[in-house]
N, CA, C, O and the ligand as a Tripos MOL2 file, in Angstrom:
@<TRIPOS>MOLECULE
protein
  233   231    59     0     0
PROTEIN
NO_CHARGES

@<TRIPOS>ATOM
      1 N          -8.2470  -14.9950   20.8700 N.3       1 MET1
      2 CA         -8.9420  -13.8340   20.2830 C.3       1 MET1
      3 C          -7.9860  -12.6540   20.2100 C.2       1 MET1
      4 O          -7.3720  -12.2740   21.2070 O.2       1 MET1
      5 N          -7.8690  -12.0770   19.0140 N.am      2 THR2
      6 CA         -6.9340  -10.9630   18.8640 C.3       2 THR2
      7 C          -7.7160   -9.6680   18.5470 C.2       2 THR2
      8 O          -8.4560   -9.5820   17.5670 O.2       2 THR2
      9 N          -7.5240   -8.7270   19.3760 N.am      3 ALA3
     10 CA         -8.1470   -7.4190   19.1100 C.3       3 ALA3
     11 C          -7.2520   -6.5780   18.2760 C.2       3 ALA3
     12 O          -6.0960   -6.3080   18.6030 O.2       3 ALA3
     13 N          -7.8380   -6.1690   17.1700 N.am      4 ARG4
     14 CA         -6.9770   -5.2710   16.3010 C.3       4 ARG4
     15 C          -7.4280   -3.8630   16.4130 C.2       4 ARG4
     16 O          -8.5870   -3.5470   16.1450 O.2       4 ARG4
     17 N          -6.5730   -3.0510   16.7880 N.am      5 LYS5
     18 CA         -6.9390   -1.5840   16.8330 C.3       5 LYS5
     19 C          -6.6150   -0.9380   15.4950 C.2       5 LYS5
     20 O          -5.5680   -1.1450   14.8810 O.2       5 LYS5
     21 N          -7.5900   -0.1480   15.0980 N.am      6 ALA6
     22 CA         -7.3310    0.6080   13.8520 C.3       6 ALA6
     23 C          -6.3870    1.7750   14.2480 C.2       6 ALA6
     24 O          -6.6340    2.5370   15.1830 O.2       6 ALA6
     25 N          -5.2910    1.8510   13.4650 N.am      7 ALA7
     26 CA         -4.3670    2.9480   13.7110 C.3       7 ALA7
     27 C          -4.9950    4.3070   13.3970 C.2       7 ALA7
     28 O          -5.6050    4.4680   12.3400 O.2       7 ALA7
     29 N          -4.8610    5.2570   14.2690 N.am      8 PRO8
     30 CA         -5.4160    6.5740   13.9550 C.3       8 PRO8
     31 C          -4.6360    7.2340   12.8490 C.2       8 PRO8
     32 O          -3.4140    7.1290   12.7490 O.2       8 PRO8
     33 N          -5.4150    7.9360   12.0030 N.am      9 ARG9
     34 CA         -4.7460    8.6030   10.9180 C.3       9 ARG9
     35 C          -4.2080    9.9370   11.3950 C.2       9 ARG9
     36 O          -4.9380   10.7720   11.9280 O.2       9 ARG9
     37 N          -2.9110   10.1140   11.1890 N.am     10 LYS10
     38 CA         -2.2840   11.3510   11.6020 C.3      10 LYS10
     39 C          -2.2510   12.3430   10.4250 C.2      10 LYS10
     40 O          -2.2440   13.5620   10.5990 O.2      10 LYS10
     41 N          -2.2320   11.7820    9.2790 N.am     11 HIS11
     42 CA         -2.2350   12.6690    8.0790 C.3      11 HIS11
     43 C          -2.9950   11.9890    6.9540 C.2      11 HIS11
     44 O          -3.2360   10.7820    6.9590 O.2      11 HIS11
     45 N          -3.3430   12.7790    6.0400 N.am     12 ARG12
     46 CA         -4.0440   12.2480    4.8940 C.3      12 ARG12
     47 C          -3.1130   11.4230    4.0230 C.2      12 ARG12
     48 O          -2.0300   11.9010    3.6830 O.2      12 ARG12
     49 N          -3.4760   10.2340    3.6540 N.am     13 PRO13
     50 CA         -2.6310    9.4110    2.8020 C.3      13 PRO13
     51 C          -2.5630   10.0490    1.4100 C.2      13 PRO13
     52 O          -3.5430   10.5920    0.9000 O.2      13 PRO13
     53 N          -1.3980    9.9640    0.8350 N.am     14 ALA14
     54 CA         -1.2260   10.5430   -0.5040 C.3      14 ALA14
     55 C          -1.5700    9.5200   -1.5580 C.2      14 ALA14
     56 O          -1.6470    8.3180   -1.3020 O.2      14 ALA14
     57 N          -1.7720   10.0360   -2.7440 N.am     15 ASP15
     58 CA         -2.1110    9.1690   -3.8300 C.3      15 ASP15
     59 C          -0.8740    8.2850   -4.2190 C.2      15 ASP15
     60 O           0.2740    8.7290   -4.1880 O.2      15 ASP15
     61 N          -1.1650    7.1010   -4.5590 N.am     16 CYS16
     62 CA         -0.0750    6.2450   -5.0260 C.3      16 CYS16
     63 C           0.5640    6.8360   -6.2880 C.2      16 CYS16
     64 O          -0.1220    7.2110   -7.2390 O.2      16 CYS16
     65 N           1.9150    6.9080   -6.2630 N.am     17 PRO17
     66 CA          2.5980    7.4700   -7.3950 C.3      17 PRO17
     67 C           2.6130    6.6280   -8.6310 C.2      17 PRO17
     68 O           2.8190    7.1100   -9.7440 O.2      17 PRO17
     69 N           2.3920    5.3660   -8.4120 N.am     18 VAL18
     70 CA          2.4180    4.4340   -9.5460 C.3      18 VAL18
     71 C           1.1550    4.4950  -10.4150 C.2      18 VAL18
     72 O           1.1920    4.5250  -11.6450 O.2      18 VAL18
     73 N           0.0210    4.5120   -9.6710 N.am     19 CYS19
     74 CA         -1.2530    4.4800  -10.4180 C.3      19 CYS19
     75 C          -1.9700    5.8050  -10.3420 C.2      19 CYS19
     76 O          -3.0780    5.9280  -10.8630 O.2      19 CYS19
     77 N          -1.3860    6.7900   -9.7180 N.am     20 LYS20
     78 CA         -1.9680    8.1010   -9.5810 C.3      20 LYS20
     79 C          -3.2230    8.1150   -8.7910 C.2      20 LYS20
     80 O          -4.0750    8.9820   -8.9890 O.2      20 LYS20
     81 N          -3.3670    7.1690   -7.8880 N.am     21 GLY21
     82 CA         -4.5040    7.1110   -7.0500 C.3      21 GLY21
     83 C          -5.7390    6.3630   -7.6180 C.2      21 GLY21
     84 O          -6.8210    6.3640   -7.0320 O.2      21 GLY21
     85 N          -5.5220    5.7440   -8.7530 N.am     22 THR22
     86 CA         -6.6440    5.0430   -9.3820 C.3      22 THR22
     87 C          -6.7260    3.5690   -8.9200 C.2      22 THR22
     88 O          -7.7860    2.9460   -8.9840 O.2      22 THR22
     89 N          -5.6120    3.0450   -8.4680 N.am     23 GLY23
     90 CA         -5.6470    1.6260   -8.0700 C.3      23 GLY23
     91 C          -5.4050    0.6950   -9.1990 C.2      23 GLY23
     92 O          -5.2680   -0.5150   -9.0200 O.2      23 GLY23
     93 N          -5.3500    1.2850  -10.4020 N.am     24 GLU24
     94 CA         -5.1570    0.4340  -11.5970 C.3      24 GLU24
     95 C          -4.0370    0.9640  -12.4500 C.2      24 GLU24
     96 O          -3.8450    2.1760  -12.5510 O.2      24 GLU24
     97 N          -3.3000    0.0700  -13.0610 N.am     25 ILE25
     98 CA         -2.2560    0.4870  -13.9540 C.3      25 ILE25
     99 C          -2.3840   -0.2010  -15.2650 C.2      25 ILE25
    100 O          -2.8500   -1.3390  -15.3110 O.2      25 ILE25
    101 N          -1.9820    0.4490  -16.3700 N.am     26 PRO26
    102 CA         -2.0270   -0.2170  -17.6290 C.3      26 PRO26
    103 C          -0.9380   -1.2840  -17.7800 C.2      26 PRO26
    104 O           0.2490   -0.9920  -17.6350 O.2      26 PRO26
    105 N          -1.3320   -2.4580  -18.0590 N.am     27 VAL27
    106 CA         -0.3810   -3.5420  -18.2770 C.3      27 VAL27
    107 C          -0.4080   -4.0870  -19.6600 C.2      27 VAL27
    108 O          -1.4870   -4.2440  -20.2300 O.2      27 VAL27
    109 N           0.7420   -4.3900  -20.2410 N.am     28 PRO28
    110 CA          0.7600   -4.9060  -21.6030 C.3      28 PRO28
    111 C           0.1330   -6.2750  -21.6610 C.2      28 PRO28
    112 O           0.3450   -7.1150  -20.7860 O.2      28 PRO28
    113 N          -0.6530   -6.4920  -22.7190 N.am     29 VAL29
    114 CA         -1.2320   -7.8170  -22.9280 C.3      29 VAL29
    115 C          -0.4420   -8.5660  -23.9830 C.2      29 VAL29
    116 O          -0.3450   -8.1170  -25.1250 O.2      29 VAL29
    117 N           0.1070   -9.6740  -23.6210 N.am     30 ARG30
    118 CA          0.9140  -10.4580  -24.5980 C.3      30 ARG30
    119 C           0.1750  -11.7250  -24.9630 C.2      30 ARG30
    120 O          -0.5460  -12.3530  -24.1880 O.2      30 ARG30
    121 N           0.4300  -12.0440  -26.2480 N.am     31 LEU31
    122 CA         -0.1230  -13.3240  -26.6680 C.3      31 LEU31
    123 C           0.9130  -14.4220  -26.6360 C.2      31 LEU31
    124 O           1.9870  -14.3490  -27.2340 O.2      31 LEU31
    125 N           0.5280  -15.4290  -25.9120 N.am     32 GLY32
    126 CA          1.2980  -16.6680  -25.6660 C.3      32 GLY32
    127 C           2.7400  -16.8110  -26.2020 C.2      32 GLY32
    128 O           3.6450  -16.1370  -25.7100 O.2      32 GLY32
    129 N           2.9490  -17.6390  -27.1540 N.am     33 ARG33
    130 CA          4.3350  -18.0580  -27.5660 C.3      33 ARG33
    131 C           5.1160  -16.8990  -28.1170 C.2      33 ARG33
    132 O           6.2670  -16.6780  -27.7400 O.2      33 ARG33
    133 N           4.4770  -16.1330  -29.0350 N.am     34 ALA34
    134 CA          5.1950  -15.1050  -29.7150 C.3      34 ALA34
    135 C           5.5230  -13.9040  -28.8430 C.2      34 ALA34
    136 O           6.3740  -13.0800  -29.1770 O.2      34 ALA34
    137 N           4.8250  -13.8270  -27.7180 N.am     35 ARG35
    138 CA          4.9710  -12.7180  -26.7960 C.3      35 ARG35
    139 C           4.6870  -11.3890  -27.4920 C.2      35 ARG35
    140 O           5.3000  -10.3690  -27.1780 O.2      35 ARG35
    141 N           3.8050  -11.4120  -28.3850 N.am     36 ARG36
    142 CA          3.4780  -10.2230  -29.0970 C.3      36 ARG36
    143 C           2.5720   -9.3850  -28.2280 C.2      36 ARG36
    144 O           1.5710   -9.8660  -27.6970 O.2      36 ARG36
    145 N           2.9530   -8.0650  -28.0840 N.am     37 VAL37
    146 CA          2.0880   -7.1880  -27.3380 C.3      37 VAL37
    147 C           0.9350   -6.7650  -28.2110 C.2      37 VAL37
    148 O           1.1220   -6.1650  -29.2700 O.2      37 VAL37
    149 N          -0.2500   -7.0800  -27.7600 N.am     38 VAL38
    150 CA         -1.4060   -6.8160  -28.5260 C.3      38 VAL38
    151 C          -2.2110   -5.5600  -28.0190 C.2      38 VAL38
    152 O          -3.2020   -5.1220  -28.6030 O.2      38 VAL38
    153 N          -1.6840   -5.0370  -26.8830 N.am     39 GLY39
    154 CA         -2.3830   -3.8450  -26.3180 C.3      39 GLY39
    155 C          -2.1490   -3.7650  -24.8320 C.2      39 GLY39
    156 O          -1.3030   -4.4550  -24.2630 O.2      39 GLY39
    157 N          -2.8990   -2.9290  -24.2480 N.am     40 THR40
    158 CA         -2.8160   -2.8180  -22.7810 C.3      40 THR40
    159 C          -4.1940   -2.9150  -22.1640 C.2      40 THR40
    160 O          -5.2170   -2.6560  -22.7990 O.2      40 THR40
    161 N          -4.1770   -3.2900  -20.9240 N.am     41 GLN41
    162 CA         -5.4700   -3.3330  -20.1900 C.3      41 GLN41
    163 C          -5.2000   -2.8490  -18.7310 C.2      41 GLN41
    164 O          -4.0600   -2.7960  -18.2700 O.2      41 GLN41
    165 N          -6.2540   -2.5200  -18.0720 N.am     42 ASN42
    166 CA         -6.0520   -2.1000  -16.6990 C.3      42 ASN42
    167 C          -5.7420   -3.2620  -15.7910 C.2      42 ASN42
    168 O          -6.4520   -4.2670  -15.7540 O.2      42 ASN42
    169 N          -4.6680   -3.0960  -15.0670 N.am     43 GLY43
    170 CA         -4.2780   -4.1590  -14.1230 C.3      43 GLY43
    171 C          -4.2430   -3.6520  -12.7090 C.2      43 GLY43
    172 O          -4.2330   -2.4460  -12.4630 O.2      43 GLY43
    173 N          -4.2250   -4.5230  -11.8420 N.am     44 PHE44
    174 CA         -4.1610   -4.2820  -10.4150 C.3      44 PHE44
    175 C          -2.8510   -3.6220  -10.0620 C.2      44 PHE44
    176 O          -1.7900   -4.1710  -10.3610 O.2      44 PHE44
    177 N          -2.8910   -2.4480   -9.4270 N.am     45 CYS45
    178 CA         -1.6120   -1.8100   -9.0260 C.3      45 CYS45
    179 C          -1.0030   -2.5750   -7.8150 C.2      45 CYS45
    180 O          -1.6400   -2.7670   -6.7790 O.2      45 CYS45
    181 N           0.2100   -2.9770   -8.0050 N.am     46 LEU46
    182 CA          0.8420   -3.7960   -6.9570 C.3      46 LEU46
    183 C           1.5000   -2.9300   -5.9100 C.2      46 LEU46
    184 O           1.8710   -3.4300   -4.8480 O.2      46 LEU46
    185 N           1.6560   -1.6480   -6.1750 N.am     47 ASN47
    186 CA          2.2780   -0.7700   -5.2230 C.3      47 ASN47
    187 C           1.3390   -0.4360   -4.0990 C.2      47 ASN47
    188 O           1.7390   -0.4160   -2.9350 O.2      47 ASN47
    189 N           0.0930   -0.1710   -4.4280 N.am     48 CYS48
    190 CA         -0.8780    0.1980   -3.3560 C.3      48 CYS48
    191 C          -1.9290   -0.8970   -3.2190 C.2      48 CYS48
    192 O          -2.8860   -0.7580   -2.4580 O.2      48 CYS48
    193 N          -1.7470   -1.9650   -3.9460 N.am     49 LEU49
    194 CA         -2.6550   -3.1180   -3.8550 C.3      49 LEU49
    195 C          -4.0960   -2.7180   -4.2160 C.2      49 LEU49
    196 O          -5.0710   -3.2610   -3.6970 O.2      49 LEU49
    197 N          -4.1760   -1.7580   -5.1160 N.am     50 GLY50
    198 CA         -5.4760   -1.3770   -5.6060 C.3      50 GLY50
    199 C          -6.2330   -0.3300   -4.7980 C.2      50 GLY50
    200 O          -7.3540    0.0550   -5.1310 O.2      50 GLY50
    201 N          -5.5980    0.1060   -3.7500 N.am     51 SER51
    202 CA         -6.2880    1.0740   -2.8870 C.3      51 SER51
    203 C          -6.1540    2.4920   -3.4070 C.2      51 SER51
    204 O          -6.9530    3.3640   -3.0620 O.2      51 SER51
    205 N          -5.1230    2.7300   -4.2550 N.am     52 GLY52
    206 CA         -4.8800    4.0380   -4.7750 C.3      52 GLY52
    207 C          -4.1730    5.0020   -3.8240 C.2      52 GLY52
    208 O          -4.0040    6.1880   -4.1080 O.2      52 GLY52
    209 N          -3.7580    4.4310   -2.6630 N.am     53 LEU53
    210 CA         -3.0960    5.2760   -1.6710 C.3      53 LEU53
    211 C          -1.6230    4.8280   -1.6290 C.2      53 LEU53
    212 O          -1.2760    3.6550   -1.7710 O.2      53 LEU53
    213 N          -0.7880    5.8600   -1.4220 N.am     54 ASN54
    214 CA          0.6470    5.5880   -1.3150 C.3      54 ASN54
    215 C           1.0020    4.9040   -0.0420 C.2      54 ASN54
    216 O           0.8730    5.4990    1.0280 O.2      54 ASN54
    217 N           1.4720    3.6050   -0.1080 N.am     55 PRO55
    218 CA          1.7980    2.9130    1.1110 C.3      55 PRO55
    219 C           3.0650    3.3640    1.8190 C.2      55 PRO55
    220 O           3.3330    2.9990    2.9630 O.2      55 PRO55
    221 N           3.8190    4.1550    1.1100 N.am     56 ASP56
    222 CA          5.0700    4.6280    1.7030 C.3      56 ASP56
    223 C           4.9100    5.8290    2.6620 C.2      56 ASP56
    224 O           5.8490    6.2070    3.3620 O.2      56 ASP56
    225 N           3.7600    6.3860    2.6740 N.am     57 THR57
    226 CA          3.6440    7.6210    3.4430 C.3      57 THR57
    227 C           3.0230    7.3710    4.8460 C.2      57 THR57
    228 O           2.8060    8.2970    5.6280 O.2      57 THR57
    229 N           2.7660    6.1490    5.1050 N.am     58 ASP58
    230 CA          2.1240    5.8310    6.3230 C.3      58 ASP58
    231 C           3.1830    5.8820    7.5000 C.2      58 ASP58
    232 O           2.8350    5.6360    8.6540 O.2      58 ASP58
    233 ZN         -1.2010    2.2840   -6.9410 Zn       59 ZN59
@<TRIPOS>BOND
     1     1     2 1
     2     2     3 1
     3     3     4 2
     4     3     5 am
     5     5     6 1
     6     6     7 1
     7     7     8 2
     8     7     9 am
     9     9    10 1
    10    10    11 1
    11    11    12 2
    12    11    13 am
    13    13    14 1
    14    14    15 1
    15    15    16 2
    16    15    17 am
    17    17    18 1
    18    18    19 1
    19    19    20 2
    20    19    21 am
    21    21    22 1
    22    22    23 1
    23    23    24 2
    24    23    25 am
    25    25    26 1
    26    26    27 1
    27    27    28 2
    28    27    29 am
    29    29    30 1
    30    30    31 1
    31    31    32 2
    32    31    33 am
    33    33    34 1
    34    34    35 1
    35    35    36 2
    36    35    37 am
    37    37    38 1
    38    38    39 1
    39    39    40 2
    40    39    41 am
    41    41    42 1
    42    42    43 1
    43    43    44 2
    44    43    45 am
    45    45    46 1
    46    46    47 1
    47    47    48 2
    48    47    49 am
    49    49    50 1
    50    50    51 1
    51    51    52 2
    52    51    53 am
    53    53    54 1
    54    54    55 1
    55    55    56 2
    56    55    57 am
    57    57    58 1
    58    58    59 1
    59    59    60 2
    60    59    61 am
    61    61    62 1
    62    62    63 1
    63    63    64 2
    64    63    65 am
    65    65    66 1
    66    66    67 1
    67    67    68 2
    68    67    69 am
    69    69    70 1
    70    70    71 1
    71    71    72 2
    72    71    73 am
    73    73    74 1
    74    74    75 1
    75    75    76 2
    76    75    77 am
    77    77    78 1
    78    78    79 1
    79    79    80 2
    80    79    81 am
    81    81    82 1
    82    82    83 1
    83    83    84 2
    84    83    85 am
    85    85    86 1
    86    86    87 1
    87    87    88 2
    88    87    89 am
    89    89    90 1
    90    90    91 1
    91    91    92 2
    92    91    93 am
    93    93    94 1
    94    94    95 1
    95    95    96 2
    96    95    97 am
    97    97    98 1
    98    98    99 1
    99    99   100 2
   100    99   101 am
   101   101   102 1
   102   102   103 1
   103   103   104 2
   104   103   105 am
   105   105   106 1
   106   106   107 1
   107   107   108 2
   108   107   109 am
   109   109   110 1
   110   110   111 1
   111   111   112 2
   112   111   113 am
   113   113   114 1
   114   114   115 1
   115   115   116 2
   116   115   117 am
   117   117   118 1
   118   118   119 1
   119   119   120 2
   120   119   121 am
   121   121   122 1
   122   122   123 1
   123   123   124 2
   124   123   125 am
   125   125   126 1
   126   126   127 1
   127   127   128 2
   128   127   129 am
   129   129   130 1
   130   130   131 1
   131   131   132 2
   132   131   133 am
   133   133   134 1
   134   134   135 1
   135   135   136 2
   136   135   137 am
   137   137   138 1
   138   138   139 1
   139   139   140 2
   140   139   141 am
   141   141   142 1
   142   142   143 1
   143   143   144 2
   144   143   145 am
   145   145   146 1
   146   146   147 1
   147   147   148 2
   148   147   149 am
   149   149   150 1
   150   150   151 1
   151   151   152 2
   152   151   153 am
   153   153   154 1
   154   154   155 1
   155   155   156 2
   156   155   157 am
   157   157   158 1
   158   158   159 1
   159   159   160 2
   160   159   161 am
   161   161   162 1
   162   162   163 1
   163   163   164 2
   164   163   165 am
   165   165   166 1
   166   166   167 1
   167   167   168 2
   168   167   169 am
   169   169   170 1
   170   170   171 1
   171   171   172 2
   172   171   173 am
   173   173   174 1
   174   174   175 1
   175   175   176 2
   176   175   177 am
   177   177   178 1
   178   178   179 1
   179   179   180 2
   180   179   181 am
   181   181   182 1
   182   182   183 1
   183   183   184 2
   184   183   185 am
   185   185   186 1
   186   186   187 1
   187   187   188 2
   188   187   189 am
   189   189   190 1
   190   190   191 1
   191   191   192 2
   192   191   193 am
   193   193   194 1
   194   194   195 1
   195   195   196 2
   196   195   197 am
   197   197   198 1
   198   198   199 1
   199   199   200 2
   200   199   201 am
   201   201   202 1
   202   202   203 1
   203   203   204 2
   204   203   205 am
   205   205   206 1
   206   206   207 1
   207   207   208 2
   208   207   209 am
   209   209   210 1
   210   210   211 1
   211   211   212 2
   212   211   213 am
   213   213   214 1
   214   214   215 1
   215   215   216 2
   216   215   217 am
   217   217   218 1
   218   218   219 1
   219   219   220 2
   220   219   221 am
   221   221   222 1
   222   222   223 1
   223   223   224 2
   224   223   225 am
   225   225   226 1
   226   226   227 1
   227   227   228 2
   228   227   229 am
   229   229   230 1
   230   230   231 1
   231   231   232 2
@<TRIPOS>SUBSTRUCTURE
     1 MET1         2 RESIDUE 1 A MET
     2 THR2         6 RESIDUE 1 A THR
     3 ALA3        10 RESIDUE 1 A ALA
     4 ARG4        14 RESIDUE 1 A ARG
     5 LYS5        18 RESIDUE 1 A LYS
     6 ALA6        22 RESIDUE 1 A ALA
     7 ALA7        26 RESIDUE 1 A ALA
     8 PRO8        30 RESIDUE 1 A PRO
     9 ARG9        34 RESIDUE 1 A ARG
    10 LYS10       38 RESIDUE 1 A LYS
    11 HIS11       42 RESIDUE 1 A HIS
    12 ARG12       46 RESIDUE 1 A ARG
    13 PRO13       50 RESIDUE 1 A PRO
    14 ALA14       54 RESIDUE 1 A ALA
    15 ASP15       58 RESIDUE 1 A ASP
    16 CYS16       62 RESIDUE 1 A CYS
    17 PRO17       66 RESIDUE 1 A PRO
    18 VAL18       70 RESIDUE 1 A VAL
    19 CYS19       74 RESIDUE 1 A CYS
    20 LYS20       78 RESIDUE 1 A LYS
    21 GLY21       82 RESIDUE 1 A GLY
    22 THR22       86 RESIDUE 1 A THR
    23 GLY23       90 RESIDUE 1 A GLY
    24 GLU24       94 RESIDUE 1 A GLU
    25 ILE25       98 RESIDUE 1 A ILE
    26 PRO26      102 RESIDUE 1 A PRO
    27 VAL27      106 RESIDUE 1 A VAL
    28 PRO28      110 RESIDUE 1 A PRO
    29 VAL29      114 RESIDUE 1 A VAL
    30 ARG30      118 RESIDUE 1 A ARG
    31 LEU31      122 RESIDUE 1 A LEU
    32 GLY32      126 RESIDUE 1 A GLY
    33 ARG33      130 RESIDUE 1 A ARG
    34 ALA34      134 RESIDUE 1 A ALA
    35 ARG35      138 RESIDUE 1 A ARG
    36 ARG36      142 RESIDUE 1 A ARG
    37 VAL37      146 RESIDUE 1 A VAL
    38 VAL38      150 RESIDUE 1 A VAL
    39 GLY39      154 RESIDUE 1 A GLY
    40 THR40      158 RESIDUE 1 A THR
    41 GLN41      162 RESIDUE 1 A GLN
    42 ASN42      166 RESIDUE 1 A ASN
    43 GLY43      170 RESIDUE 1 A GLY
    44 PHE44      174 RESIDUE 1 A PHE
    45 CYS45      178 RESIDUE 1 A CYS
    46 LEU46      182 RESIDUE 1 A LEU
    47 ASN47      186 RESIDUE 1 A ASN
    48 CYS48      190 RESIDUE 1 A CYS
    49 LEU49      194 RESIDUE 1 A LEU
    50 GLY50      198 RESIDUE 1 A GLY
    51 SER51      202 RESIDUE 1 A SER
    52 GLY52      206 RESIDUE 1 A GLY
    53 LEU53      210 RESIDUE 1 A LEU
    54 ASN54      214 RESIDUE 1 A ASN
    55 PRO55      218 RESIDUE 1 A PRO
    56 ASP56      222 RESIDUE 1 A ASP
    57 THR57      226 RESIDUE 1 A THR
    58 ASP58      230 RESIDUE 1 A ASP
    59 ZN59       233 GROUP 0 **** ****
């Protein structure tokens, strides 16, 4: 059994600089073989993993 302690927050986490705190980023949508960009859609921000918080400030 592993007890996990929640780390106390010493400071307020900043917004993720990549997605501006939204947790989503616009990603280009490409169509198969031609790789034609047909537009953008909201994608999961990989910097903050969708939390919208800057992981580097912890
Ligand atoms: Zn982000």
